[in-house]
N, C-alpha and C positions, 0 to 999 in steps of 0.2 A: 429468429433464433434467440434463445435465452442469453443474457449477459454472462460473461465469464470473469471469475476472479482468480488470479494467480498470486500466490503469496510465499513468503519465507518467514517463518516464526520460530526462531531457535529457543526462545524463552517462554513462548505462550502468550505474550502481550499482544502481538499482532493478530494471533488467531482469534482472540476475543473480539477484535474489531472486524475481522473477516466474517465471523459468524453473524455479527449484527448487521452489516451491510448486505451480505448475501441473503439473509432472511427477508429483507425488504425488497431487494431487486429480484428475488427468486432465481439467483444466479447459480451456475455450475461453479464449483470450487475445486481447485487442484493446487497441491503444493508444487512449487516451482520445479522440483526434480521430477515430478510425474506429469508435467504438462509438455506434450510434444507438439509438433507443428500441426497435426491433425485436429487438436483441440481448439485451434484458433480459426479454422476454416469457417467461413460464413458468419463469423461474429461481427456485430456492428458496434458493440460496446464491450470493452475489456478493462477490468480494474486490476491494478497491481498493488500489493501490499508488502511491506517489509519493515523489519526493524532496522535501526541504524547500527551498524557494527563497525566499530573503529572509524567513526565519522562517514561511513558510506553505506548505501543501499547495497544489499547482496547482489553481487555481479550477475548471478544467474537470472535476476529479474530482467536485466538489460539483454541478456542473451535471448530470453523468451520473447521480448518485445521485437526482436528482429524478425520473428515469424509473422508479424501483423502486416496486412496491406495498409497502405497510406490512408485509405478512406475510413479506416476504423477509428472510432473515438476512444480515448483512453483516459482513465482517471487513475490517480495514485494516492495512496495513503501510507503514512509512516508512523511508527512509534519510536520514541527516543528517550533515553534516560535524561539527557540534557535538554532543557527546554529554552535555552537562550534564544532571543529573537534573532541575534546575529547568526548563530549557527543554523537556525531553521531557514533563514533566507539563503544562506550558503547551500544547504542541502537541496532546497527547491531550485536554485539557479542551476546546479549541476544535473539534477534530474531532468529539468526542462531541456537543457543542452543535449542530453543523451537522447531524449525522445525526438527532439528536432532533427537529430542526425539521421534518425530512421524515417523522417517525414511524417511523424505521427502528431496528431492534434491532441494535446492535453486539455481536456474539457473541465477538469476539476482536480483539486488537490486538497488534502486534509491531513492533519497531524495531531498527535497528542503525546503526552508523556507515557512512558512505559517503565516499569520497575527495572532498573539497570542491574543486571546480574553478574557483571564483572566482579570478581572477588573484592576489590578495594571499594567499588561503588556500592556493592551489596552491603559491605561492612558499614559504610557511611549511610545506608538507607536511602540512596538517591532514587526519588520518585516511587518510593514504597507505597503500595496500595493502588498503583495506576496500571492500566486504565481503571477509572472508577465510574460510578453511576453517571456522573456529569459527562465524562468522556463518551460513554456509551450513548447517552441521549444526543450529544453532539454528532456522533457518528450516524445516528439514525436520521438526523436532519440533513446531513451531507448525502446520505443514500437517497433520500426523497428527492433532493435536487438532481442527482444523477439519473433518476428515473425518466426525466425529460429527454434524455439522449437515447433511450431504448428504441 
């Protein structure tokens, strides 16, 4: 069965990356609100994508992950206005903890900056122009690595 990508993209940044990864994996794609338990049945590889909203992945992503059987391989990608190494490590730590609680194996993770659209951040131009061509090329390389888990 084809891989599945479930995502949340409130500003469009994550959707750019979803389209990039999905085209390489030839994955089915659903926005998290539209992905029900039936969409996960029989999948062996599922990707989750989300922007970071107020320092967190959209909670609906974790709710969706609860539909997966433990033998399913999972990858995750995020876009975030803030790109500090400390914050990224913190995001990945909490993401891994959540997936571990569901007994899921996280086989890959990827992140890039995304244009922060919060009014103050937008005024400051935080990560304006991101994701850019370099980010998309990096996402393509990540997707090629995830193909081995199909």
